[in-house]
N, C-alpha and C positions, 0 to 999 in steps of 0.2 A: 808336771807329768804331761807329756804331749799326746795329742790324739792323732793317730796315723790312719791313713785310708789306703785301701788296696784297689788299684785299677785293673779291671779285667778286660782283656782285649776280646772283642767279638769279631768273628769272621763271617763274611757273606759268601754264600755259595751260589754259583750260577751254572746253568746247564744249557746246552745247545744241541742241535741235531742236524744232520744232513742225510741225503739219500742219493745213491747212485742209480741212475736209470739207464738201462740198456734196451734198445729197441731197434727195429729195422726201418729204414727209409726205402719205400718200395716204388718201383717203376717198371714199365714194360715196353716192349717194342715188337711190332709184327713185320716180318721179313718175307716178301714174296719173291720166289725164284722162278722167273719166267724163262722158258726155253731150256728145260732141263736136259733134253736129249743132246742139245748143242754143247752143253757144258761137259759131257762125257769125253774122255780123252785129254782133258786139261793136264793130267799128270798127277801121279801120287805125290801128296804133300803140298799140292797147290789148291788154293781156296778161292771162293767167291765171298766177298765181305758185304755185310749190310752197311748202311750209313751209321755213323756213331750216334749214340743217344746218351743223355745224362741221367744218372740216378745217384743220389747221395753225394753230389759234388764231383763225381768221377764220370769219365766217358767210357762207354762200353760199345762192343760191336759183336755181331754174330758171324762166325766163320763156318762156311759150308764147303766140305771137301767132296766133290762128286766122284773122285777116284780113290778116296780114302786118304788118311794121313800117314798110315804106317806102311812101309815097304813090305813087311812080312805078310800083310794081308793080300797083296797082289791085286788090289782093285776090287776085291770081292764085296767090300762094304763101303757105304758112304759114311763120312764122319761129320759130327756137328759139335761145335764148341762156342762158348761165350768167352770173350777175351777182354781184359782190362786195356783200354785204349788210351789212357792218359797216365801221367806220372803218379805213382802212389807206392807206398811201402806197407806191406802186411795189411792189405785191405781185406777185411773179413766180410763175407757175404753169403747169402742163400741164393740158390738158382733154381730155375725151372725152364726146361726146354720141351716144347710141345710141337709135334708134327701133326697138323690139323687134318682130320678126316673130311674130305670134300664131298662125300656122298650124302651128307645130311644126317647120318646115323650117329654122329658125335662119338665115334670110336677112336678118339685121338690117342696118339702114342705120347705118353707123358713120362718125363723123368724129372723128379722134383725133390728139393730139400724141404719145401714148405709143408707144414701140417704133419710132420712126423718127428719122432725123437731122434736126435743126432748124437751118436755115441761119442764122437770126437769134436762136436761143436761145428760151427759154420766153417766153410772152406776158406782158406787164406791164400790170397794172391800176393806174391812177394814183390812183384815189380811190373812195370808196363810190359804188356805182351803175355803176361801169365794167363793161362786158360783153364777153364773147367768144361768138361763135356765127355763125349764118347767117341773113341776111335771106331768102334763097331756099332754105330748107332742103328743102322738098318742094312740088311743084306740087299744088294742092288737088284738082284733078280726078283726078290719078293716085293721090293718097293715099286718096281716098274709094272707089276701086275696088280697093285693094290689101289684102294680108293684114295690114298694119300696123293697120288699123282693124277691130275685132271687137266686136260687141255695142255699137256706138257708143262704144267706148273706145279710147284710145291709151295706150301704156306707154312711158315714157322713162326710160332709165338714164343717170346722169351720174357721171363720175369726175373728181376734182380731185386734182392733185398739187402741193402748195405747196412751192416751192423754198426751202430753208433752209440756211444755212451757219453753221458754227462752227469755232473753232480749238482744237485740242488740243495742249497742251504738256506737258512733264514735270511730275510732281507734286513740288513743292518741299518741301512739309511733309506729313509723315505722323504720325499719332498712334497709337502701338501700343495695341491693346486686348488685355488679358490674357484667357486662357481662363476659362470659367465656373468659379467656386469655390463654387457653392451646395452641392455635396456636402461640402466641407470645413466649411462653416458648420453644416450639419445634423449632420455627424459630431461636431463639437465639442460640439454640443448634447447628443448621446448620452453623450459621455465626461464632460462636466461634471455631468450628472445634474440640472441645474437645471430646475424647472418640470415634472418628471415627474408624471403623474397616474394611472398604471396600473402594476401589478406582475404579473409572471408567475412562477409556480413551475414549474421544469423540472428533473426528476430531482433534486430536493432543493436546487437553487440558485434564487435570486431575481434577476430582471432587471427593472429599472425602465425605463419608456419613456413616450412622449407619445402620447395617444390620437389627436390630429389628424394627426400624422405617419404613424402606422400606418394610419389610415383613408384617408389620401390615397394611400398606396402599394398597399394591398391591399383589394380588395372584400370579402374574407372578414373581415378585421379590422374593416372599416367596418360590416358587418352585426353582428359580434360585440359591438362597442363602442357603436354608435349605432342599430342597426336595431330593429325592433319586437320581435325575440326576443333582444335584447341580454342579456349576462350581468348578473345583478343585483349580484354581488360583483366589482367591477372593482378593488377594493383589492388582490386577489391572485387572478389567473386561473390555474388549474392546467392545464398542457399535458401531455397524455398521449402516450405512444409517440414521444417525441423525446428525444435526448440533449442535455444542456446545451451542449456545444461547438457543436452544430449550430444550436441556437436562437440562440446568441450570434453565430454566423457570419451567420445570416439577418438578425438585427437590424443587424449591420454593413452588409450590403448595402442594407437598407431606408433607412438614414441616409446612407451614403456613395455608394450606387449603384455599388459595385465589390465584387469578391470580396476577402475578407480574406486576410492572409498566414497560411497554414496552420501554418507553423513557430511564429509568434508565438502563435497560438491554442492549439496543442496541444503545442508543444515538440518535435514530430517533424518531420524534414526529408526523410523518404523519399518516393519517388514513390508508394509504396503508400498512405501516409497521405493524400497529396493526392488520389488517386483515391477513397479511401474517403470523404473529406469531400465530394467532388463528388457521389458517389452519394447520400449522405444529404441533401445540400442540394437535389438534384434532386427527391427525394420531398417535402421541405419546401416547395419552390417550387410544386409542383403542389398541395399541400394549401392554401396561402394565395394561390393564383392570382397568383404573381409571375412573369409571362411572361418578362421579360428575364433574371431569375435562372435560370429553367429553361433558356433557350437558352445562357446562359453555361456552365452545368453540362454541357449536351449537348456543346458545343464542346470543353470541357476533357476530357471522357471520350473523345471521338473522338481527341484528341491522345494520350491516355495509355492507349489500348487495349493489353491484354497478356493472355497466356495465363491467368494466375491470377485475373484480374478480369473478363474479358469476359463470362462466363456470367452473373454477377450483374448486370452492366450491361445485358445483353440482357433479363433478367427485369424490371429497373426500366423499361427503355424500353417494354416491352409493357404493364406495369401503369400507366404514366403517359402513354401515347399519344405517345411521342417517336418518330415514324416515321422521321426521318432517322437518328437514332442506332441504331434497331433494324436498319435496312437495312445500316448499316456493320458492326454486330456480326455479323449473319448472314453477310455476305461474309467477314469475318475468320475465323469459326469454320469455315465450309464448305470452306476451302482444305485440301488434303490434308496439308500440313505442320503445320497447327494443330489439326485436328479431334481426333486421337487424344489429344494432350496436354490439350486443353480438357476432354475427357470424363473425365479422371482427377482433375479439380479438385472441391473441395467446392461451388464455385459452380454446377457443372453439376448436382449432386444437388439443389441448391436450385431450379434452373431446372426440372428435371423435376417437382418437387413443386408448385411455385407456378404454373407456366405450361406445363402439358402441351401445350396447343395450339401453342405455339411450336416444339415438337419436330417436329411435322408439317411446318411451314414450313421448318424447318432441313433435314429429309430431302429435301424437294422442291428446296431450294437445292443440296444436295450432289449430288443426281441430275442437276441441270442442269449443275453444274460438271463432273461426270464425263462427261456426254454431250459437252460441248464439248471436253473433253480427248481423248476417243476420236476425235472428228472431226479434231482437230489432229494426233493421232498418225497417223491414216490418211494424211492429206496429207503428213506428214513421211516416212512409210515409202515412199510413192509417189515422192517427189522424191529419196530417197536411193538406192534400189536399182532403180528402174525397174519395180517389180512392184506389182500391186494386193494387197489384203489376203488374197486366196486364193493368192498366190504366182505368179500368171500374169504373164508378161512383158507390159508395155504399151509402146506407142509413145510416146516422148517428144515433147512438143509444144514448138515454139520460140515 
């Protein structure tokens, strides 16, 4: 007896969607008609045209008929039209024709499709030369005695909204684009050491680099290597007052556009080592005008502020014009719980010697904090026991 099996087919369903979007592409043109009185007598059906202007991929023009467009009106009215001036079939559009009041009262004469319900939809222009407008736009006698005519000039403003539709559906294909890897390429250039053309001696160590890369990243290096006062001996440029690990870290940033790993660089993994490197790099960044590196160091020092390092950081912020970092350090030091401890550090002694003016600012900040604390204390005492600061009973307010 055999055993049979039944296979059932399973079906997968899928769904998709799309949407049709209809909107107007809007544009406008202002047409000034100078010498209106001289245009009279041009003849019925004859017009003065504006320059053509583009809206929605089509050319348009304003036609002004000083003696009217229709023979039956016998020149009693002026006519005003907007015309399709380029090739097109069944171009659907909204229009607005405005004769501007030149008295400053803004009583303009406006005929518009915009902003109102259209019973039969937008106007359709069948072919080039098709027009929309008014044969009896304004009675000539009324126009000539109105504020629309000034210094024998008329000013017409025309708006056109070309109706366009398109269908949007789901994106079937996407091509992923990887993030920029230019930093990796330049970083590899530094690590390989190929094509280097300048050497730096820093604290007894030699570092090789590429002049063009350094000049592109730092205006100071640009002047040093290519400027009129450039160093004559670029085979080995001596760098004073900088430690070798700091210069190496700065080169890493110049090529990679990122901070190096302090542990890999120094062999130390403590927070203190990270802060110390950020402090030295801040000074190097200011020296070589590396603004992004300076801001990265400021941000790192803000994150790593501590009792034993904040005074040194404050001195650096003052010396290198890091105003945001300075404000944060002052706020940290001025708090009562930190002030006494910070004053016991070696960094505070360095701050007193190198930046005595900052101590005045610090005292002002401390006084401000103390004043605010006293005010808060007064309000607290009042709310707790119903007395003012002199011990007198006060009436509680609801």
